[in-house]
LUMNU-629123 format. One record per atom (N, C-alpha, C): chain; x, y, z; residue in three letters; atom name; residue number from 1. Coordinates in Angstrom, 3 decimals. Example, Ala and Ser with C-alpha at 12.3 -4.5 7.8 and 13.67 -1.06 7.14 Angstrom:
% residues 2
REC;A;13.190;-5.690;7.800;ALA;N;1
REC;A;12.300;-4.500;7.800;ALA;CA;1
REC;A;13.200;-3.300;7.800;ALA;C;1
REC;A;12.850;-2.250;7.080;SER;N;2
REC;A;13.670;-1.060;7.140;SER;CA;2
REC;A;12.900;0.030;7.870;SER;C;2
% end
This chain:
% residues 84
REC;A;0.850;-1.176;0.000;PHE;N;1
REC;A;0.000;0.000;0.000;PHE;CA;1
REC;A;0.885;1.224;0.000;PHE;C;1
REC;A;0.745;2.070;-0.996;ILE;N;2
REC;A;1.517;3.313;-1.066;ILE;CA;2
REC;A;0.561;4.468;-1.306;ILE;C;2
REC;A;0.966;5.642;-0.882;THR;N;3
REC;A;0.199;6.852;-1.176;THR;CA;3
REC;A;1.080;7.785;-1.980;THR;C;3
REC;A;0.463;8.439;-2.930;MET;N;4
REC;A;1.201;9.378;-3.784;MET;CA;4
REC;A;0.440;10.692;-3.826;MET;C;4
REC;A;1.169;11.749;-3.795;ASN;N;5
REC;A;0.609;13.086;-3.942;ASN;CA;5
REC;A;1.578;13.865;-4.818;ASN;C;5
REC;A;1.606;13.579;-6.120;PRO;N;6
REC;A;2.632;14.160;-6.986;PRO;CA;6
REC;A;2.553;15.671;-7.136;PRO;C;6
REC;A;1.411;16.282;-6.882;GLY;N;7
REC;A;1.295;17.732;-7.003;GLY;CA;7
REC;A;1.836;18.477;-5.809;GLY;C;7
REC;A;2.197;17.762;-4.759;TYR;N;8
REC;A;2.670;18.393;-3.529;TYR;CA;8
REC;A;4.142;18.766;-3.671;TYR;C;8
REC;A;4.557;19.816;-2.989;ALA;N;9
REC;A;5.926;20.322;-3.104;ALA;CA;9
REC;A;6.952;19.247;-2.743;ALA;C;9
REC;A;7.954;19.074;-3.587;GLY;N;10
REC;A;9.033;18.143;-3.321;GLY;CA;10
REC;A;8.744;16.702;-3.701;GLY;C;10
REC;A;7.582;16.417;-4.226;ARG;N;11
REC;A;7.226;15.039;-4.601;ARG;CA;11
REC;A;7.406;14.862;-6.107;ARG;C;11
REC;A;7.720;13.648;-6.508;SER;N;12
REC;A;7.883;13.369;-7.933;SER;CA;12
REC;A;6.906;12.280;-8.356;SER;C;12
REC;A;6.702;12.166;-9.646;GLU;N;13
REC;A;5.794;11.196;-10.243;GLU;CA;13
REC;A;6.387;9.792;-10.106;GLU;C;13
REC;A;5.543;8.803;-9.893;LEU;N;14
REC;A;5.975;7.408;-9.811;LEU;CA;14
REC;A;6.265;6.908;-11.226;LEU;C;14
REC;A;7.401;6.234;-11.431;PRO;N;15
REC;A;7.720;5.725;-12.775;PRO;CA;15
REC;A;6.664;4.734;-13.264;PRO;C;15
REC;A;6.495;4.650;-14.586;ASP;N;16
REC;A;5.460;3.803;-15.192;ASP;CA;16
REC;A;5.636;2.325;-14.844;ASP;C;16
REC;A;6.883;1.842;-14.763;ASN;N;17
REC;A;7.089;0.422;-14.458;ASN;CA;17
REC;A;6.628;0.095;-13.032;ASN;C;17
REC;A;6.688;1.042;-12.114;LEU;N;18
REC;A;6.177;0.821;-10.763;LEU;CA;18
REC;A;4.676;1.043;-10.679;LEU;C;18
REC;A;4.144;1.974;-11.475;LYS;N;19
REC;A;2.693;2.210;-11.500;LYS;CA;19
REC;A;1.943;0.946;-11.886;LYS;C;19
REC;A;2.536;0.141;-12.776;ALA;N;20
REC;A;1.885;-1.078;-13.255;ALA;CA;20
REC;A;1.703;-2.105;-12.135;ALA;C;20
REC;A;2.478;-1.990;-11.063;LEU;N;21
REC;A;2.415;-2.957;-9.972;LEU;CA;21
REC;A;1.317;-2.655;-8.949;LEU;C;21
REC;A;0.728;-1.463;-9.024;PHE;N;22
REC;A;-0.241;-1.040;-8.021;PHE;CA;22
REC;A;-1.574;-0.696;-8.656;PHE;C;22
REC;A;-2.655;-0.876;-7.909;ARG;N;23
REC;A;-3.976;-0.465;-8.353;ARG;CA;23
REC;A;-4.227;0.971;-7.925;ARG;C;23
REC;A;-4.929;1.704;-8.753;THR;N;24
REC;A;-5.280;3.079;-8.434;THR;CA;24
REC;A;-6.548;3.094;-7.586;THR;C;24
REC;A;-6.551;3.915;-6.559;VAL;N;25
REC;A;-7.702;4.053;-5.673;VAL;CA;25
REC;A;-8.058;5.530;-5.600;VAL;C;25
REC;A;-9.320;5.840;-5.747;ALA;N;26
REC;A;-9.766;7.231;-5.669;ALA;CA;26
REC;A;-9.913;7.636;-4.197;ALA;C;26
REC;A;-9.573;8.867;-3.909;MET;N;27
REC;A;-9.674;9.388;-2.545;MET;CA;27
REC;A;-10.613;10.586;-2.548;MET;C;27
REC;A;-11.168;10.891;-1.378;MET;N;28
REC;A;-12.058;12.042;-1.236;MET;CA;28
REC;A;-11.349;13.134;-0.448;MET;C;28
REC;A;-11.824;14.351;-0.597;VAL;N;29
REC;A;-11.325;15.451;0.214;VAL;CA;29
REC;A;-11.928;15.308;1.605;VAL;C;29
REC;A;-11.098;15.328;2.653;PRO;N;30
REC;A;-11.639;15.142;4.005;PRO;CA;30
REC;A;-12.471;16.341;4.453;PRO;C;30
REC;A;-13.324;16.114;5.414;ASP;N;31
REC;A;-14.144;17.171;6.000;ASP;CA;31
REC;A;-13.304;17.879;7.068;ASP;C;31
REC;A;-12.649;18.963;6.676;TYR;N;32
REC;A;-11.750;19.682;7.587;TYR;CA;32
REC;A;-12.490;20.196;8.814;TYR;C;32
REC;A;-13.730;20.593;8.642;GLY;N;33
REC;A;-14.509;21.099;9.766;GLY;CA;33
REC;A;-14.723;20.039;10.829;GLY;C;33
REC;A;-15.104;18.848;10.412;LEU;N;34
REC;A;-15.347;17.764;11.353;LEU;CA;34
REC;A;-14.053;17.320;12.037;LEU;C;34
REC;A;-12.977;17.214;11.271;ILE;N;35
REC;A;-11.690;16.821;11.851;ILE;CA;35
REC;A;-11.226;17.858;12.868;ILE;C;35
REC;A;-11.327;19.132;12.514;SER;N;36
REC;A;-10.924;20.199;13.429;SER;CA;36
REC;A;-11.783;20.194;14.685;SER;C;36
REC;A;-13.069;19.984;14.506;GLU;N;37
REC;A;-13.994;19.956;15.644;GLU;CA;37
REC;A;-13.622;18.827;16.613;GLU;C;37
REC;A;-13.348;17.653;16.086;ILE;N;38
REC;A;-12.982;16.517;16.928;ILE;CA;38
REC;A;-11.667;16.775;17.657;ILE;C;38
REC;A;-10.683;17.340;16.956;LEU;N;39
REC;A;-9.408;17.661;17.607;LEU;CA;39
REC;A;-9.609;18.660;18.744;LEU;C;39
REC;A;-10.448;19.655;18.512;LEU;N;40
REC;A;-10.690;20.652;19.551;LEU;CA;40
REC;A;-11.455;20.057;20.732;LEU;C;40
REC;A;-12.480;19.233;20.456;TYR;N;41
REC;A;-13.217;18.574;21.541;TYR;CA;41
REC;A;-12.283;17.681;22.363;TYR;C;41
REC;A;-11.378;16.969;21.679;SER;N;42
REC;A;-10.475;16.067;22.395;SER;CA;42
REC;A;-9.487;16.823;23.274;SER;C;42
REC;A;-9.256;18.101;22.962;ASP;N;43
REC;A;-8.383;18.929;23.790;ASP;CA;43
REC;A;-9.150;19.693;24.860;ASP;C;43
REC;A;-10.470;19.482;24.938;GLY;N;44
REC;A;-11.245;20.058;26.017;GLY;CA;44
REC;A;-11.978;21.354;25.701;GLY;C;44
REC;A;-12.009;21.760;24.451;TYR;N;45
REC;A;-12.734;22.983;24.086;TYR;CA;45
REC;A;-14.235;22.735;24.193;TYR;C;45
REC;A;-14.945;23.640;24.824;LEU;N;46
REC;A;-16.390;23.494;24.966;LEU;CA;46
REC;A;-17.136;24.025;23.744;LEU;C;46
REC;A;-16.575;25.018;23.078;GLN;N;47
REC;A;-17.182;25.617;21.881;GLN;CA;47
REC;A;-16.429;25.160;20.621;GLN;C;47
REC;A;-16.121;23.878;20.553;ALA;N;48
REC;A;-15.281;23.349;19.474;ALA;CA;48
REC;A;-15.915;23.532;18.096;ALA;C;48
REC;A;-17.224;23.366;17.990;ARG;N;49
REC;A;-17.876;23.471;16.681;ARG;CA;49
REC;A;-17.728;24.879;16.111;ARG;C;49
REC;A;-17.952;25.893;16.941;ASP;N;50
REC;A;-17.824;27.274;16.482;ASP;CA;50
REC;A;-16.374;27.606;16.129;ASP;C;50
REC;A;-15.461;27.175;16.983;CYS;N;51
REC;A;-14.036;27.428;16.722;CYS;CA;51
REC;A;-13.584;26.731;15.442;CYS;C;51
REC;A;-13.993;25.479;15.257;ALA;N;52
REC;A;-13.602;24.722;14.064;ALA;CA;52
REC;A;-14.142;25.388;12.806;ALA;C;52
REC;A;-15.383;25.854;12.857;ARG;N;53
REC;A;-15.983;26.525;11.701;ARG;CA;53
REC;A;-15.179;27.776;11.333;ARG;C;53
REC;A;-14.763;28.529;12.346;LYS;N;54
REC;A;-13.989;29.752;12.097;LYS;CA;54
REC;A;-12.591;29.439;11.579;LYS;C;54
REC;A;-11.961;28.399;12.114;ILE;N;55
REC;A;-10.625;28.015;11.648;ILE;CA;55
REC;A;-10.671;27.577;10.193;ILE;C;55
REC;A;-11.653;26.749;9.842;VAL;N;56
REC;A;-11.781;26.275;8.464;VAL;CA;56
REC;A;-12.069;27.439;7.521;VAL;C;56
REC;A;-12.936;28.354;7.938;ALA;N;57
REC;A;-13.235;29.519;7.097;ALA;CA;57
REC;A;-11.991;30.382;6.902;ALA;C;57
REC;A;-11.199;30.546;7.953;THR;N;58
REC;A;-9.973;31.339;7.852;THR;CA;58
REC;A;-8.984;30.699;6.884;THR;C;58
REC;A;-8.783;29.383;7.010;TYR;N;59
REC;A;-7.853;28.697;6.105;TYR;CA;59
REC;A;-8.363;28.711;4.664;TYR;C;59
REC;A;-9.669;28.612;4.481;LYS;N;60
REC;A;-10.221;28.666;3.125;LYS;CA;60
REC;A;-9.994;30.038;2.509;LYS;C;60
REC;A;-10.246;31.097;3.287;LEU;N;61
REC;A;-9.997;32.451;2.784;LEU;CA;61
REC;A;-8.523;32.660;2.473;LEU;C;61
REC;A;-7.662;32.163;3.331;CYS;N;62
REC;A;-6.221;32.291;3.095;CYS;CA;62
REC;A;-5.815;31.611;1.794;CYS;C;62
REC;A;-6.343;30.396;1.570;SER;N;63
REC;A;-5.971;29.678;0.353;SER;CA;63
REC;A;-6.504;30.353;-0.904;SER;C;63
REC;A;-7.621;31.056;-0.784;GLU;N;64
REC;A;-8.212;31.719;-1.952;GLU;CA;64
REC;A;-7.599;33.093;-2.218;GLU;C;64
REC;A;-7.231;33.808;-1.161;GLN;N;65
REC;A;-6.861;35.206;-1.348;GLN;CA;65
REC;A;-5.378;35.510;-1.183;GLN;C;65
REC;A;-4.645;34.640;-0.509;LEU;N;66
REC;A;-3.226;34.899;-0.318;LEU;CA;66
REC;A;-2.412;34.229;-1.414;LEU;C;66
REC;A;-1.131;34.476;-1.400;SER;N;67
REC;A;-0.222;33.940;-2.408;SER;CA;67
REC;A;-0.287;32.420;-2.461;SER;C;67
REC;A;-0.169;31.868;-3.649;SER;N;68
REC;A;-0.234;30.412;-3.812;SER;CA;68
REC;A;1.161;29.808;-3.989;SER;C;68
REC;A;2.137;30.327;-3.273;GLN;N;69
REC;A;3.491;29.795;-3.353;GLN;CA;69
REC;A;3.544;28.411;-2.714;GLN;C;69
REC;A;4.507;27.603;-3.161;ASP;N;70
REC;A;4.582;26.207;-2.730;ASP;CA;70
REC;A;4.810;26.041;-1.233;ASP;C;70
REC;A;5.495;26.967;-0.599;HIS;N;71
REC;A;5.821;26.784;0.815;HIS;CA;71
REC;A;4.667;27.124;1.759;HIS;C;71
REC;A;3.558;27.645;1.231;TYR;N;72
REC;A;2.368;27.874;2.051;TYR;CA;72
REC;A;1.490;26.640;1.995;TYR;C;72
REC;A;0.987;26.210;3.148;ASP;N;73
REC;A;0.153;25.014;3.211;ASP;CA;73
REC;A;-1.136;25.359;3.940;ASP;C;73
REC;A;-2.230;25.409;3.213;TYR;N;74
REC;A;-3.530;25.733;3.801;TYR;CA;74
REC;A;-4.415;24.496;3.895;TYR;C;74
REC;A;-3.820;23.316;3.798;GLY;N;75
REC;A;-4.572;22.076;3.923;GLY;CA;75
REC;A;-4.617;21.601;5.361;GLY;C;75
REC;A;-4.896;20.322;5.528;MET;N;76
REC;A;-5.033;19.767;6.877;MET;CA;76
REC;A;-3.718;19.790;7.632;MET;C;76
REC;A;-2.590;19.672;6.934;GLN;N;77
REC;A;-1.300;19.734;7.619;GLN;CA;77
REC;A;-1.113;21.095;8.274;GLN;C;77
REC;A;-1.503;22.131;7.591;GLY;N;78
REC;A;-1.398;23.475;8.158;GLY;CA;78
REC;A;-2.332;23.669;9.338;GLY;C;78
REC;A;-3.539;23.136;9.223;GLU;N;79
REC;A;-4.495;23.247;10.327;GLU;CA;79
REC;A;-4.032;22.436;11.531;GLU;C;79
REC;A;-3.443;21.279;11.272;ASP;N;80
REC;A;-2.998;20.425;12.373;ASP;CA;80
REC;A;-1.886;21.093;13.180;ASP;C;80
REC;A;-1.058;21.883;12.523;VAL;N;81
REC;A;-0.004;22.627;13.233;VAL;CA;81
REC;A;-0.631;23.705;14.088;VAL;C;81
REC;A;-1.681;24.325;13.585;PHE;N;82
REC;A;-2.346;25.418;14.286;PHE;CA;82
REC;A;-3.147;24.922;15.481;PHE;C;82
REC;A;-3.811;23.784;15.304;LEU;N;83
REC;A;-4.652;23.248;16.388;LEU;CA;83
REC;A;-3.772;22.664;17.496;LEU;C;83
REC;A;-4.217;22.749;18.742;PRO;N;84
REC;A;-3.404;22.242;19.852;PRO;CA;84
REC;A;-3.190;20.745;19.822;PRO;C;84
% end
């Protein structure tokens, strides 16, 4: 079982001879709001749903309106660093 994210910074495409050895599996975009909410609840936040909604909205606005340089990460990795 391998995971590939070739569009991500620093990653390269898997060679064709290795691609033939693995089956392709489709993935979905995770629900950042639900994940953030659970992380906040697990850390003891009482208003986790409201906080998670605001965090997700902030990261979405950042990804849409700020620079799209490779070293900026507005995905779940960026949120996970921000969340306690």
